[in-house]
DRENMARPA-895401 format. One line per 5 residues: number of its first residue (from 1); for each residue y negated, z negated, x negated of C-alpha. Coordinates in nm, 2 decimals. Example, Ala and Ser with C-alpha at 12.3 -4.5 7.8 and 13.67 -1.06 7.14 Angstrom:
1 = 0.45,-0.78,-1.23; 0.11,-0.71,-1.37 .
***
This chain:
1 = -10.06,-5.06,-6.68; -10.04,-4.97,-6.25; -10.28,-4.77,-6.10; -10.34,-5.05,-5.85; -10.43,-5.26,-6.17 .
6 = -10.67,-5.03,-6.31; -10.87,-5.02,-5.96; -10.89,-5.40,-5.96; -10.92,-5.48,-6.30; -11.24,-5.19,-6.31 .
11 = -11.36,-5.30,-5.99; -11.37,-5.72,-6.08; -11.53,-5.61,-6.45; -11.76,-5.40,-6.28; -11.85,-5.70,-6.00 .
16 = -11.90,-5.94,-6.29; -12.20,-5.71,-6.50; -12.39,-5.69,-6.15; -12.35,-6.02,-6.06; -12.49,-6.12,-6.42 .
21 = -12.72,-5.81,-6.39; -12.85,-5.95,-6.02; -12.84,-6.30,-6.17; -13.11,-6.24,-6.51; -13.29,-6.01,-6.29 .
26 = -13.35,-6.34,-6.05; -13.40,-6.54,-6.35; -13.70,-6.29,-6.47; -13.85,-6.29,-6.11; -13.86,-6.64,-6.11 .
31 = -14.03,-6.75,-6.44; -14.27,-6.48,-6.29; -14.36,-6.58,-6.03; -14.32,-6.97,-6.13; -14.58,-6.90,-6.40 .
36 = -14.82,-6.72,-6.12; -14.77,-7.00,-5.89; -14.86,-7.24,-6.17; -15.18,-7.07,-6.27; -15.28,-7.06,-5.90 .
41 = -15.21,-7.40,-5.82; -15.42,-7.50,-6.19; -15.67,-7.29,-6.07; -15.70,-7.50,-5.78; -15.68,-7.84,-5.95 .
46 = -15.95,-7.74,-6.18; -16.16,-7.64,-5.87; -16.04,-8.02,-5.71; -16.19,-8.17,-6.03; -16.50,-7.99,-6.03 .
51 = -16.57,-8.15,-5.75; -16.47,-8.47,-5.84; -16.70,-8.39,-6.09; -16.99,-8.35,-5.96; -16.98,-8.62,-5.72 .
56 = -16.95,-8.86,-6.04; -17.20,-8.67,-6.19; -17.43,-8.72,-5.90; -17.39,-9.09,-5.82; -17.39,-9.18,-6.22 .
61 = -17.63,-9.49,-6.26; -17.59,-9.56,-5.89; -17.43,-9.85,-5.75; -17.05,-9.83,-5.75; -17.02,-9.78,-5.41 .
66 = -16.83,-9.48,-5.23; -16.99,-9.31,-4.99; -16.81,-9.20,-4.66; -16.84,-8.80,-4.82; -16.65,-8.89,-5.07 .
71 = -16.42,-9.09,-4.90; -16.34,-8.85,-4.61; -16.29,-8.57,-4.90; -16.06,-8.78,-5.16; -15.87,-8.83,-4.75 .
76 = -15.86,-8.50,-4.71; -15.72,-8.39,-5.05; -15.43,-8.59,-5.06; -15.34,-8.48,-4.73; -15.33,-8.14,-4.79 .
81 = -15.22,-8.13,-5.07; -14.91,-8.42,-5.11; -14.78,-8.61,-5.45; -15.16,-8.49,-5.58; -15.33,-8.86,-5.76 .
86 = -15.71,-8.85,-5.88; -15.82,-9.09,-6.11; -16.21,-9.19,-6.28; -16.26,-9.38,-6.60; -16.61,-9.40,-6.72 .
91 = -16.74,-9.39,-7.06; -16.71,-9.71,-7.29; -17.03,-9.91,-7.22; -17.04,-9.76,-6.88; -17.05,-9.89,-6.55 .
96 = -16.69,-9.89,-6.31; -16.67,-9.61,-6.07; -16.40,-9.56,-5.77; -16.09,-9.42,-5.85; -15.97,-9.69,-6.11 .
101 = -15.65,-9.60,-6.34; -15.46,-9.91,-6.21; -15.15,-9.78,-6.09; -15.14,-9.43,-6.29; -14.91,-9.30,-6.45 .
106 = -14.92,-9.33,-6.83; -14.93,-8.97,-6.89; -15.24,-8.91,-6.68; -15.42,-9.26,-6.83; -15.34,-9.10,-7.23 .
111 = -15.49,-8.76,-7.10; -15.79,-8.91,-6.97; -15.88,-9.13,-7.25; -15.79,-8.84,-7.46; -16.04,-8.63,-7.32 .
116 = -16.32,-8.92,-7.32; -16.21,-8.97,-7.67; -16.25,-8.58,-7.77; -16.48,-8.42,-7.53; -16.23,-8.14,-7.44 .
121 = -16.01,-8.06,-7.14; -15.62,-8.20,-7.15; -15.37,-8.00,-7.01; -14.96,-8.08,-6.98; -14.67,-7.98,-6.70 .
126 = -14.34,-7.98,-6.75; -14.19,-7.61,-6.80; -13.93,-7.45,-6.53; -13.62,-7.40,-6.75; -13.67,-7.82,-6.85 .
131 = -13.76,-7.88,-6.46; -13.45,-7.70,-6.36; -13.20,-7.78,-6.61; -13.30,-8.12,-6.70; -13.27,-8.38,-6.40 .
136 = -13.48,-8.68,-6.55; -13.78,-8.46,-6.60; -14.01,-8.43,-6.28; -14.17,-8.13,-6.25; -14.59,-8.24,-6.27 .
141 = -14.92,-8.08,-6.36; -15.14,-8.33,-6.57; -15.50,-8.24,-6.60; -15.79,-8.45,-6.74; -16.14,-8.33,-6.84 .
146 = -16.48,-8.53,-6.97; -16.77,-8.58,-6.77; -17.10,-8.46,-6.96; -17.47,-8.58,-6.83; -17.76,-8.44,-7.02 .
151 = -17.43,-8.35,-7.32; -17.35,-8.68,-7.35; -16.96,-8.83,-7.20; -17.02,-9.02,-6.93; -16.67,-9.06,-6.80 .
156 = -16.35,-8.79,-6.76; -16.17,-8.72,-6.42; -15.77,-8.70,-6.41; -15.53,-8.53,-6.17; -15.18,-8.58,-6.13 .
161 = -14.96,-8.32,-5.92; -14.66,-8.40,-5.83; -14.53,-8.01,-5.76; -14.26,-8.09,-5.53; -14.38,-7.85,-5.26 .
166 = -14.31,-7.58,-5.54; -14.01,-7.62,-5.62; -13.85,-7.70,-5.32; -14.03,-7.36,-5.16; -13.83,-7.18,-5.47 .
171 = -13.51,-7.29,-5.41; -13.56,-7.28,-5.03; -13.57,-6.85,-5.12; -13.33,-6.90,-5.36; -13.10,-6.97,-5.08 .
176 = -13.21,-6.64,-4.96; -13.18,-6.48,-5.24; -12.84,-6.62,-5.34; -12.69,-6.46,-4.99; -12.88,-6.13,-5.09 .
181 = -12.70,-6.13,-5.42; -12.35,-6.22,-5.25; -12.36,-5.95,-5.02; -12.51,-5.69,-5.26; -12.20,-5.78,-5.49 .
186 = -11.96,-5.75,-5.19; -12.09,-5.40,-5.07; -12.14,-5.24,-5.43; -11.82,-5.38,-5.54; -11.64,-5.26,-5.22 .
191 = -11.85,-4.85,-5.28; -11.72,-4.91,-5.65; -11.34,-4.95,-5.57; -11.38,-4.69,-5.37; -11.56,-4.44,-5.59 .
196 = -11.29,-4.55,-5.87; -10.99,-4.50,-5.67; -11.15,-4.14,-5.52; -11.26,-4.07,-5.96; -11.01,-4.24,-6.15 .
201 = -10.71,-4.40,-6.00; -10.64,-4.09,-5.74; -10.60,-3.81,-6.04; -10.43,-4.04,-6.24; -10.19,-4.14,-5.99 .
206 = -10.16,-3.72,-5.89; -10.10,-3.71,-6.24; -9.84,-3.99,-6.22; -9.66,-3.83,-6.00; -9.63,-3.50,-6.13 .
211 = -9.50,-3.67,-6.43; -9.22,-3.85,-6.24; -9.15,-3.52,-6.01; -9.10,-3.31,-6.42; -8.77,-3.17,-6.48 .
216 = -8.67,-2.90,-6.79; -8.67,-2.66,-6.60; -9.02,-2.69,-6.41; -9.32,-2.44,-6.45; -9.61,-2.61,-6.60 .
221 = -9.80,-2.78,-6.31; -10.06,-3.03,-6.44; -10.37,-2.91,-6.28; -10.67,-3.09,-6.16; -10.87,-2.95,-5.88 .
226 = -11.20,-3.08,-6.06; -11.28,-2.81,-6.32; -11.48,-2.92,-6.64; -11.46,-3.32,-6.63; -11.21,-3.54,-6.88 .
231 = -10.91,-3.52,-6.61; -10.95,-3.11,-6.63; -10.92,-3.16,-7.03; -10.64,-3.39,-7.00; -10.42,-3.18,-6.75 .
236 = -10.51,-2.88,-6.98; -10.39,-3.07,-7.30; -10.07,-3.22,-7.10; -9.94,-2.84,-7.02; -10.03,-2.76,-7.35 .
241 = -9.79,-3.01,-7.46; -9.50,-2.99,-7.22; -9.52,-2.58,-7.33; -9.51,-2.70,-7.70; -9.21,-2.93,-7.57 .
246 = -9.01,-2.67,-7.38; -9.07,-2.43,-7.65; -8.91,-2.67,-7.89; -8.67,-2.73,-7.67; -8.57,-2.38,-7.62 .
251 = -8.56,-2.36,-7.98; -8.34,-2.70,-8.09; -8.10,-2.53,-7.77; -8.11,-2.22,-7.94; -8.03,-2.38,-8.25 .
256 = -7.80,-2.54,-8.14; -7.59,-2.29,-7.95; -7.59,-2.08,-8.30; -7.46,-2.40,-8.50; -7.21,-2.40,-8.22 .
261 = -7.12,-2.07,-8.26; -7.12,-2.08,-8.64; -6.91,-2.35,-8.63; -6.64,-2.18,-8.40; -6.67,-1.89,-8.64 .
266 = -6.62,-2.10,-8.97; -6.32,-2.24,-8.74; -6.16,-1.92,-8.69; -6.21,-1.76,-8.99; -6.04,-2.08,-9.11 .
271 = -5.73,-2.00,-8.92; -5.73,-1.67,-8.99; -5.77,-1.73,-9.37; -5.50,-1.99,-9.30; -5.32,-1.73,-9.14 .
276 = -5.38,-1.46,-9.34; -5.22,-1.66,-9.68; -4.93,-1.72,-9.47; -4.90,-1.35,-9.37; -4.95,-1.26,-9.77 .
281 = -4.64,-1.52,-9.83; -4.42,-1.40,-9.55; -4.52,-1.01,-9.73; -4.47,-1.14,-10.07; -4.10,-1.30,-9.95 .
286 = -4.03,-1.00,-9.73; -4.13,-0.77,-10.00; -3.93,-0.92,-10.28; -3.61,-0.96,-10.01; -3.65,-0.58,-9.88 .
291 = -3.62,-0.49,-10.29; -3.31,-0.65,-10.33; -3.17,-0.57,-9.98; -3.19,-0.22,-10.06; -2.96,-0.20,-10.35 .
296 = -2.67,-0.31,-10.19; -2.73,-0.17,-9.86; -2.73,0.21,-10.05; -2.39,0.05,-10.20; -2.29,0.01,-9.85 .
301 = -2.40,0.33,-9.71; -2.26,0.53,-10.03; -1.90,0.36,-9.96; -1.96,0.45,-9.56; -2.03,0.80,-9.64 .
306 = -1.68,0.83,-9.87; -1.52,0.71,-9.65; -1.65,0.96,-9.38; -1.59,1.21,-9.60; -1.20,1.11,-9.59 .
311 = -0.93,1.32,-9.44; -0.73,1.08,-9.36; -0.93,0.85,-9.09; -0.89,0.87,-8.68; -1.17,0.97,-8.49 .
316 = -1.22,0.62,-8.37; -1.28,0.51,-8.70; -1.51,0.81,-8.79; -1.67,0.68,-8.47; -1.76,0.34,-8.61 .
321 = -1.86,0.46,-8.96; -2.10,0.70,-8.77; -2.27,0.37,-8.62; -2.21,0.16,-8.87; -2.47,0.47,-9.11 .
326 = -2.74,0.45,-8.80; -2.78,0.06,-8.79; -2.79,0.12,-9.19; -3.04,0.42,-9.14; -3.23,0.14,-8.92 .
331 = -3.27,-0.08,-9.16; -3.37,0.11,-9.46; -3.63,0.20,-9.23; -3.72,-0.18,-9.17; -3.69,-0.21,-9.54 .
336 = -3.94,0.10,-9.63; -4.22,-0.08,-9.38; -4.20,-0.41,-9.56; -4.26,-0.24,-9.86; -4.50,-0.05,-9.76 .
341 = -4.66,-0.30,-9.61; -4.65,-0.50,-9.92; -4.80,-0.21,-10.10; -5.01,-0.11,-9.94; -5.03,0.24,-10.11 .
346 = -5.28,0.48,-10.00; -5.08,0.80,-10.09; -5.26,1.14,-10.18; -5.51,1.26,-9.96; -5.54,1.58,-9.88 .
351 = -5.70,1.78,-9.54; -5.45,1.85,-9.32; -5.42,1.95,-8.99; -5.38,1.70,-8.71; -5.30,1.93,-8.48 .
356 = -5.04,2.11,-8.64; -4.87,1.70,-8.74; -4.91,1.62,-8.41; -4.69,1.94,-8.31; -4.44,1.84,-8.60 .
361 = -4.44,1.45,-8.52; -4.37,1.56,-8.13; -4.07,1.83,-8.26; -3.92,1.58,-8.49; -3.91,1.28,-8.23 .
366 = -3.88,1.48,-7.89; -3.48,1.53,-8.00; -3.45,1.14,-7.99; -3.21,1.07,-7.67; -3.49,0.80,-7.51 .
371 = -3.77,1.07,-7.51; -3.53,1.31,-7.31; -3.67,1.25,-6.99; -4.03,1.21,-7.09; -4.27,1.48,-7.11 .
376 = -4.57,1.53,-7.38; -4.84,1.69,-7.30; -5.10,1.89,-7.52; -5.46,1.89,-7.46; -5.68,1.99,-7.78 .
381 = -6.02,2.03,-7.70; -6.16,1.96,-8.07; -6.27,2.31,-8.26; -6.21,2.12,-8.58; -5.91,1.91,-8.65 .
386 = -5.96,1.91,-9.02; -5.95,1.55,-9.17; -5.90,1.40,-9.53; -5.58,1.18,-9.52; -5.19,1.17,-9.65 .
391 = -4.98,1.39,-9.44; -4.68,1.18,-9.50; -4.89,0.86,-9.36; -5.06,1.02,-9.09; -4.74,1.14,-8.93 .
396 = -4.58,0.76,-8.98; -4.92,0.64,-8.76; -4.80,0.92,-8.48; -4.44,0.80,-8.47; -4.51,0.47,-8.42 .
401 = -4.80,0.55,-8.16; -4.51,0.76,-7.96; -4.21,0.54,-7.99; -4.39,0.26,-7.88; -4.50,0.51,-7.59 .
406 = -4.11,0.59,-7.54; -4.01,0.19,-7.51; -4.28,0.12,-7.29; -4.18,0.43,-7.11; -3.82,0.35,-7.14 .
411 = -3.92,-0.02,-6.99; -4.09,0.09,-6.64; -3.80,0.32,-6.59; -3.97,0.61,-6.44; -4.00,0.94,-6.53 .
416 = -4.22,0.91,-6.83; -4.53,1.10,-6.92; -4.74,1.10,-7.26; -5.06,1.25,-7.32; -5.19,1.40,-7.61 .
421 = -5.55,1.48,-7.64; -5.87,1.51,-7.94; -6.22,1.60,-7.90; -6.51,1.56,-8.16; -6.77,1.41,-8.17 .
426 = -7.10,1.43,-8.38; -7.33,1.14,-8.34; -7.29,0.99,-8.72; -7.40,1.29,-9.00; -7.03,1.32,-9.04 .
431 = -6.84,1.45,-8.73; -6.55,1.26,-8.62; -6.23,1.30,-8.49; -6.07,1.15,-8.20; -5.70,1.13,-8.11 .
436 = -5.54,0.98,-7.78; -5.27,0.89,-7.68; -5.15,0.78,-7.30; -4.86,0.72,-7.12; -4.77,0.56,-6.83 .
441 = -4.53,0.27,-6.99; -4.51,-0.11,-6.89; -4.84,-0.16,-7.11; -4.90,-0.40,-7.35; -4.90,-0.82,-7.21 .
446 = -5.22,-0.94,-7.17; -5.16,-1.26,-7.37; -5.10,-1.04,-7.71; -5.38,-0.74,-7.67; -5.59,-0.85,-7.86 .
451 = -5.34,-0.97,-8.16; -5.15,-0.64,-8.15; -5.22,-0.50,-8.47; -5.13,-0.84,-8.63; -4.84,-0.84,-8.87 .
456 = -4.51,-0.93,-8.66; -4.67,-0.94,-8.34; -4.48,-0.74,-8.06; -4.38,-0.70,-7.70; -4.03,-0.63,-7.72 .
461 = -3.72,-0.80,-7.73; -3.59,-0.95,-8.04; -3.41,-0.73,-8.25; -3.53,-0.42,-8.14; -3.88,-0.41,-8.30 .
466 = -4.06,-0.63,-8.62; -4.41,-0.58,-8.51; -4.51,-0.39,-8.84; -4.57,-0.05,-8.72; -4.94,-0.08,-8.59 .
471 = -5.05,-0.33,-8.85; -4.90,-0.05,-9.12; -5.07,0.19,-8.90; -5.38,-0.03,-8.84; -5.41,-0.01,-9.22 .
476 = -5.33,0.34,-9.31; -5.64,0.48,-9.05; -5.89,0.22,-9.18; -5.81,0.33,-9.57; -5.93,0.67,-9.47 .
481 = -6.20,0.55,-9.33; -6.11,0.54,-8.95; -6.08,0.31,-8.64; -5.78,0.22,-8.43; -5.76,0.07,-8.07 .
486 = -5.52,0.02,-7.82; -5.63,-0.12,-7.47; -5.41,-0.09,-7.10; -5.53,0.15,-6.87; -5.55,0.06,-6.49 .
491 = -5.26,0.16,-6.28; -5.04,0.12,-6.60; -5.01,0.27,-6.95; -5.17,0.25,-7.26; -5.40,0.45,-7.48 .
496 = -5.41,0.44,-7.82; -5.76,0.53,-7.96; -5.74,0.71,-8.29; -6.04,0.78,-8.47; -6.12,1.00,-8.79 .
501 = -6.36,1.15,-8.98; -6.41,1.50,-9.02; -6.36,1.68,-9.32; -6.69,1.78,-9.48; -6.54,2.12,-9.59 .
506 = -6.44,2.20,-9.26; -6.73,1.96,-9.02; -6.96,2.15,-8.72; -7.20,2.03,-8.53; -7.06,2.08,-8.15 .
511 = -6.94,1.78,-7.93; -6.63,1.82,-7.70; -6.62,1.68,-7.35; -6.40,1.35,-7.37; -6.08,1.45,-7.14 .
516 = -6.00,1.20,-6.85; -5.67,1.00,-6.80; -5.47,1.16,-6.59; -5.29,0.84,-6.51; -5.57,0.71,-6.32 .
521 = -5.96,0.66,-6.25; -6.08,0.31,-6.34; -6.18,0.05,-6.55; -5.97,-0.01,-6.86; -5.84,-0.37,-6.89 .
526 = -5.82,-0.48,-7.27; -5.89,-0.33,-7.61 .
***
């Protein structure tokens, strides 16, 4: 319901109740006034009857001739009291008296006869409500009293009063009262309308406006500047309801967000499971193919060795044989990687010095032609470098990292530099060794940097990389309870981060400073 409708209906109801109350009060006052006026008129009429009775008593036994004073008395009565009629009736057997009953109303004759017969006064009057609501009823008062002389009824006197003047004065007063009622009704109706607007409609309208302007991110502001009343309680209840709704909405949004994230994780895990199943199938197939290809390659390599040892071949033929043997070695290396990835053997862990393995790996790989223009620098800050891992597997990890750095530097076509640094970290109860291998090559393409450790993912041209080196290296490091990450360096280059737990037999508790990059300071761009 609109606020204007509430005000209108409340005002109409109030005016109806006020009108009903004033009408009821007026009716009660009229009834009391009518009874008082009737009682006064009846007393006056009885006085008139008493005077008439005295005249009748004095004249009893005399001639039936009205005196001049009696005639004047009757004339004055009729003149001053319109509608008044007096009658006199002698007792049966008595002489006639003036004021005969001829032409008198039947009710008057009936009461006069009753008074002579019973010797008691008789009274009849019309009720107010009957005179108002019954048009056939006339407002009259009829009184009859017996006349006694020497304790003997000598007659009766009767009075018939048509009280039209009383009702005329009542209606005249009621006209003024009706006007007064209408003025009061209008005045108090307007006053009530204004008060309802101020006390009820305006606060409701303000609450409605605040509700219309309310949004999801609005503060709780249903405030009423009348503390302690019902509207203050209503505003407090609305604020509490909105607070609960906001909490429920936040909880629901959080639940929806969590469900969306869980759904995304499920989809991602589903894709990863499908991808893992594909990789497992490829791995099993690759392992089988590698095993089957290995035997023919060994036979071919043996025949090439026989040909190379022959004294009848020319220098050009020997060069062809050497190139063929190099390709066979590359194929054999690829087969070994496939077999290693398919079996995922843990090797034989032992306590090894990482610094020693790094130096031996660099000495072995530095003689390759692709590393002749690359400078390799050591920065071994770690005081403890003993880890528990298979030596050959750790060497394979370093070879993969250094070969990737060499290929990246070769692709960058500039003077290459590789920095190998180590330091210790003892935040955990077991100390850890951090190995960093940094280069100034072309870096890892951003589109594959998050997938660089997945099998068969490579940035090298077809035929130059298998995409298994980093995947195998990651499995080796994780098998030793370590971690391995890769990130690009601002300004160009890649940093390989290898973290291994120190051997418990050789662990200390002293941290080393983390070495800075030689290839520019800035924020790394991936991991």
